[in-house]
C-alpha positions as CSV (number, residue, x, y, z in Angstrom):
1,M,-110.0,80.6,-0.7
2,S,-107.8,83.0,-2.6
3,P,-106.0,81.9,-5.8
4,L,-102.7,82.1,-4.0
5,R,-103.9,80.0,-1.1
6,Q,-105.3,77.4,-3.5
7,A,-102.0,77.4,-5.4
8,L,-100.2,76.7,-2.1
9,V,-102.5,73.7,-1.4
10,D,-101.8,72.3,-4.8
11,Y,-98.0,73.0,-4.5
12,L,-97.8,71.1,-1.2
13,A,-99.8,68.2,-2.5
14,V,-97.5,67.8,-5.5
15,R,-94.4,68.0,-3.4
16,R,-95.7,65.6,-0.8
17,A,-96.6,63.1,-3.5
18,L,-92.9,63.1,-4.2
19,G,-92.1,62.1,-0.6
20,Y,-91.4,65.5,1.0
21,K,-92.8,66.3,4.4
22,L,-92.8,70.1,4.1
23,K,-94.0,70.9,7.6
24,K,-91.8,74.0,8.0
25,P,-92.3,75.2,4.3
26,E,-96.1,74.9,4.8
27,K,-95.9,77.1,7.9
28,L,-93.5,79.6,6.3
29,L,-95.4,79.9,3.1
30,G,-98.6,80.4,5.0
31,Q,-97.0,83.3,6.8
32,Y,-95.7,84.7,3.6
33,L,-99.2,84.7,2.0
34,T,-100.6,86.4,5.1
35,Y,-97.9,89.1,4.6
36,L,-99.0,89.6,1.0
37,E,-102.7,89.7,1.9
38,D,-102.0,92.3,4.6
39,R,-100.5,94.5,1.8
40,G,-103.2,93.7,-0.8
41,D,-100.8,92.0,-3.1
42,Q,-102.1,89.2,-5.3
43,R,-98.9,87.8,-6.8
44,V,-95.4,86.7,-5.7
45,R,-92.8,89.4,-6.5
46,T,-89.1,89.5,-5.7
47,E,-89.5,92.7,-3.7
48,T,-92.0,91.4,-1.3
49,A,-90.3,88.0,-1.0
50,L,-87.1,89.7,0.0
51,A,-88.8,92.1,2.4
52,W,-90.6,89.2,4.2
53,A,-87.6,86.9,4.2
54,T,-85.4,89.5,6.0
55,L,-87.9,89.9,8.9
56,P,-87.0,90.5,11.6
57,T,-84.0,92.7,10.7
58,S,-82.0,91.0,13.5
59,A,-82.5,87.5,12.1
60,H,-79.5,85.3,11.3
61,P,-78.4,85.3,7.6
62,R,-78.9,81.5,7.5
63,W,-82.6,82.0,8.5
64,T,-83.3,84.7,6.0
65,Y,-81.7,82.6,3.2
66,E,-83.9,79.6,4.2
67,R,-87.1,81.7,4.2
68,L,-86.3,83.2,0.7
69,S,-85.4,79.7,-0.6
70,V,-88.9,78.4,0.5
71,V,-90.6,81.3,-1.4
72,R,-88.3,80.6,-4.5
73,G,-89.5,77.0,-4.7
74,F,-93.2,78.0,-4.5
75,A,-92.6,80.8,-7.0
76,A,-91.1,78.4,-9.5
77,H,-94.3,76.3,-9.2
78,L,-96.5,79.3,-9.7
79,R,-94.6,80.6,-12.7
80,A,-95.9,77.7,-14.8
81,L,-99.4,78.8,-13.9
82,E,-99.0,82.6,-13.7
83,P,-96.2,84.0,-16.0
84,A,-96.2,87.3,-14.1
85,T,-94.8,85.5,-11.0
86,E,-91.3,86.7,-10.2
87,I,-88.8,84.0,-9.0
88,P,-86.3,85.6,-6.5
89,P,-82.7,85.0,-7.8
90,A,-80.7,82.3,-6.0
91,N,-77.9,84.7,-5.2
92,L,-80.1,87.5,-3.8
93,L,-79.0,86.6,-0.2
94,P,-75.7,85.1,0.9
95,R,-75.8,81.4,1.8
96,H,-74.2,80.7,5.1
97,R,-73.3,77.0,5.5
98,C,-72.8,76.2,9.1
99,R,-73.1,72.4,9.7
100,A,-72.4,71.2,13.2
101,T,-69.3,69.0,13.6
102,P,-70.5,65.5,14.5
103,Y,-69.9,64.4,18.0
104,L,-68.8,60.8,17.6
105,Y,-69.7,58.8,20.7
106,S,-67.3,56.3,22.1
107,D,-68.5,53.1,23.9
108,E,-67.5,54.9,27.1
109,D,-69.8,57.8,26.2
110,V,-72.7,55.6,25.5
111,A,-72.2,53.7,28.8
112,A,-72.0,57.1,30.7
113,L,-75.3,58.1,29.1
114,M,-76.9,54.8,30.2
115,M,-75.6,55.3,33.7
116,A,-76.9,58.9,33.7
117,A,-80.4,57.7,32.7
118,A,-80.6,56.0,36.1
119,T,-81.0,59.4,37.7
120,L,-84.4,60.0,36.0
121,R,-87.4,60.1,38.2
122,T,-89.2,56.7,37.7
123,P,-88.0,53.2,36.8
124,H,-90.2,53.3,33.7
125,R,-88.7,56.6,32.5
126,V,-85.2,55.1,33.1
127,A,-86.1,52.1,31.0
128,T,-87.6,54.3,28.3
129,Y,-84.6,56.4,27.8
130,R,-82.2,53.5,28.0
131,T,-84.2,51.7,25.3
132,L,-84.4,54.9,23.2
133,I,-80.6,55.6,23.4
134,G,-79.9,51.9,22.8
135,L,-82.0,51.8,19.6
136,L,-80.3,55.0,18.3
137,V,-76.9,53.5,18.9
138,V,-77.5,50.1,17.3
139,T,-79.7,51.2,14.4
140,G,-78.6,54.7,13.4
141,M,-82.3,55.7,13.2
142,R,-83.3,59.4,13.1
143,I,-84.7,60.5,16.4
144,G,-88.1,61.2,14.7
145,E,-88.2,57.6,13.4
146,A,-87.4,56.2,16.8
147,I,-90.2,58.0,18.7
148,G,-92.5,57.4,15.8
149,L,-92.2,53.6,16.2
150,D,-95.4,51.7,17.0
151,R,-95.5,48.4,18.9
152,A,-96.6,46.7,15.7
153,D,-93.4,47.9,14.1
154,F,-91.4,45.5,16.3
155,D,-91.2,42.0,15.0
156,S,-89.7,40.0,17.8
157,V,-89.9,36.7,15.9
158,N,-87.8,37.8,13.0
159,G,-85.8,40.3,14.9
160,L,-86.8,43.4,13.0
161,L,-87.9,47.0,13.4
162,I,-90.0,48.5,10.6
163,V,-89.6,52.2,10.0
164,R,-92.6,53.4,8.1
165,N,-93.2,56.6,6.1
166,A,-89.8,58.1,6.9
167,K,-88.0,60.8,5.0
168,F,-89.1,61.0,1.4
169,G,-91.9,58.6,2.2
170,K,-89.5,55.7,2.4
171,S,-90.1,52.6,4.7
172,R,-87.4,50.1,5.6
173,E,-86.7,47.0,7.8
174,L,-83.9,47.1,10.3
175,P,-82.5,43.8,11.4
176,L,-81.6,43.8,15.1
177,H,-79.0,41.9,17.1
178,P,-80.7,39.3,19.4
179,S,-79.6,41.3,22.4
180,A,-81.4,44.4,21.0
181,V,-84.5,42.2,20.4
182,E,-84.5,41.0,24.0
183,A,-84.0,44.6,25.3
184,V,-87.1,45.9,23.3
185,R,-89.2,42.8,24.3
186,S,-88.3,43.3,28.0
187,Y,-89.2,47.0,27.8
188,L,-92.6,46.2,26.3
189,Q,-93.3,43.6,29.0
190,R,-92.4,45.8,32.0
191,A,-94.9,45.5,34.8
192,D,-94.8,49.3,35.4
193,R,-95.7,50.2,31.8
194,P,-98.4,52.9,32.3
195,P,-101.9,51.6,31.9
196,A,-102.8,54.5,29.6
197,A,-100.1,53.2,27.1
198,A,-102.7,50.6,26.0
199,R,-104.6,53.5,24.3
200,T,-101.7,54.5,22.0
201,P,-99.9,52.3,19.5
202,A,-96.5,53.9,20.4
203,L,-93.6,51.6,21.3
204,L,-91.8,54.1,23.5
205,V,-94.1,55.9,25.9
206,S,-93.9,58.6,28.6
207,T,-94.8,58.1,32.2
208,R,-98.3,59.2,31.2
209,G,-98.6,56.5,28.6
210,T,-98.3,58.9,25.6
211,R,-96.0,58.9,22.7
212,L,-92.7,60.7,23.4
213,L,-92.5,64.3,22.2
214,L,-89.3,65.5,20.4
215,G,-89.0,68.6,22.5
216,H,-89.2,66.7,25.8
217,V,-86.8,64.1,24.5
218,E,-84.2,66.7,23.5
219,S,-84.4,68.5,26.9
220,T,-84.1,65.2,28.7
221,F,-81.1,64.1,26.6
222,H,-79.4,67.4,27.3
223,Q,-79.9,66.7,31.0
224,L,-78.3,63.2,30.6
225,V,-75.4,64.7,28.7
226,C,-74.6,67.0,31.5
227,Q,-75.1,64.3,34.1
228,A,-72.8,62.0,32.1
229,G,-70.1,64.7,32.0
230,L,-69.9,64.8,28.2
231,K,-68.3,68.1,27.2
232,P,-68.3,69.9,23.8
233,R,-65.2,69.2,21.8
234,S,-65.4,72.6,20.1
235,P,-68.0,75.4,19.8
236,S,-69.5,73.5,16.8
237,C,-69.1,70.0,18.2
238,R,-71.5,69.3,21.0
239,P,-73.3,66.1,21.9
240,R,-76.6,65.8,20.0
241,L,-79.2,63.1,19.6
242,H,-78.5,63.1,15.8
243,D,-74.9,62.3,16.4
244,H,-75.7,58.7,17.3
245,R,-76.6,58.4,13.6
246,H,-73.2,59.7,12.6
247,S,-71.5,57.4,15.1
248,F,-73.4,54.4,13.8
249,A,-72.3,55.1,10.2
250,V,-68.7,55.6,11.2
251,R,-68.6,52.4,13.3
252,T,-70.0,50.4,10.4
253,V,-67.3,51.4,8.0
254,L,-64.6,51.1,10.6
255,D,-65.7,47.5,11.1
256,G,-65.2,47.0,7.4
257,Y,-61.6,48.2,7.6
258,R,-60.8,46.1,10.7
259,D,-62.3,43.0,9.1
260,G,-59.9,43.3,6.2
261,G,-62.6,43.4,3.7
262,E,-63.6,46.1,1.2
263,P,-65.4,48.9,3.2
264,G,-66.7,50.5,0.0
265,A,-68.9,47.5,-0.6
266,R,-70.7,48.3,2.6
267,L,-71.8,51.7,1.6
268,P,-74.8,50.8,-0.5
269,L,-76.0,48.5,2.3
270,L,-75.3,51.2,4.9
271,S,-77.1,53.8,2.8
272,T,-80.2,51.5,2.5
273,Y,-80.2,50.7,6.2
274,M,-80.0,54.4,7.1
275,G,-82.8,55.3,4.7
276,H,-80.8,57.4,2.3
277,V,-81.9,57.9,-1.3
278,E,-78.3,57.3,-2.7
279,P,-75.0,56.2,-1.2
280,R,-73.6,59.7,-1.8
281,D,-76.0,61.0,0.9
282,T,-74.2,58.8,3.4
283,Y,-70.7,60.2,2.8
284,W,-71.4,63.3,4.9
285,Y,-71.7,61.0,7.9
286,L,-68.2,59.6,7.3
287,S,-66.3,62.8,6.7
288,A,-65.5,63.9,10.2
289,A,-63.9,60.7,11.7
290,P,-60.1,61.0,12.1
291,E,-59.8,57.3,12.8
292,L,-61.7,56.4,9.6
293,L,-59.6,58.9,7.6
294,A,-56.4,57.4,9.1
295,L,-57.4,53.9,8.1
296,A,-58.2,55.0,4.6
297,A,-54.9,56.8,4.3
298,S,-53.1,53.7,5.6
299,R,-54.7,51.5,3.0
300,L,-53.9,54.0,0.3
301,E,-50.2,54.0,1.4
302,R,-50.1,50.2,1.2
303,H,-51.6,50.3,-2.2
304,L,-49.2,52.9,-3.5
305,G,-46.3,50.9,-2.0
306,G,-47.3,47.8,-4.0
307,E,-48.8,45.8,-1.1
308,S,-52.0,43.9,-1.7
């Protein structure tokens, strides 16, 4: 193994010990080192980093910026070991921020998705996607966390789901409403659960009895969105699986306003429930809800007007 390859192994180990997954960076950095090896280069230099990051020439600027950022992080690690290492400047490529506008699902949208699931091929597949969508709606889990659940992560006695080894290596317990507990219990007890499912610990399984794959889930969800008649609200606001997480966060804070309490007090609890490191990481999920902003503005007006 070359010194650079060994350095990459060490770098990934250190970062993963801090809780980072690094699946994409590992792949990209491996490609970058192959690029260097093909040219007989033994160290990281700004020139080669930029040349590799901008391949292919037709790539979107956001993609080239991300590739160079991955190399920059690795170079900063190497610099402590090899002073000749060059760290590409942060402003070498323009950064293009292009976050999708969250598609906030209404109760009617969720009901339409559940109805659309009835068109799937088998009763078990119908039940699987209704259970999956239901869990995303009532817990705000990431889709990867949902399909990564094992049967042992469902505690029907205490009404909990346990999300293990999630983002940043964090695990957490998610209390469920009794109706959600019953829905998951019923799904696991279905007579048509594939026999092969006994060989996998997965909670949600395909018709072949295997754990659901993200790519298949995303394509099926797109099918359900079309069947349900959910339309994009703008070019950047289209129904996505991740938007159930946004919707959950917004509904939680809206409930705080409607209950007449102090919504801000819910943010640390919401942040913990959603698996964020800090409450500030939760604010992004709340920034695109007109109803939420209107309620906040109304409360501010009452405060400025001298009302309690």
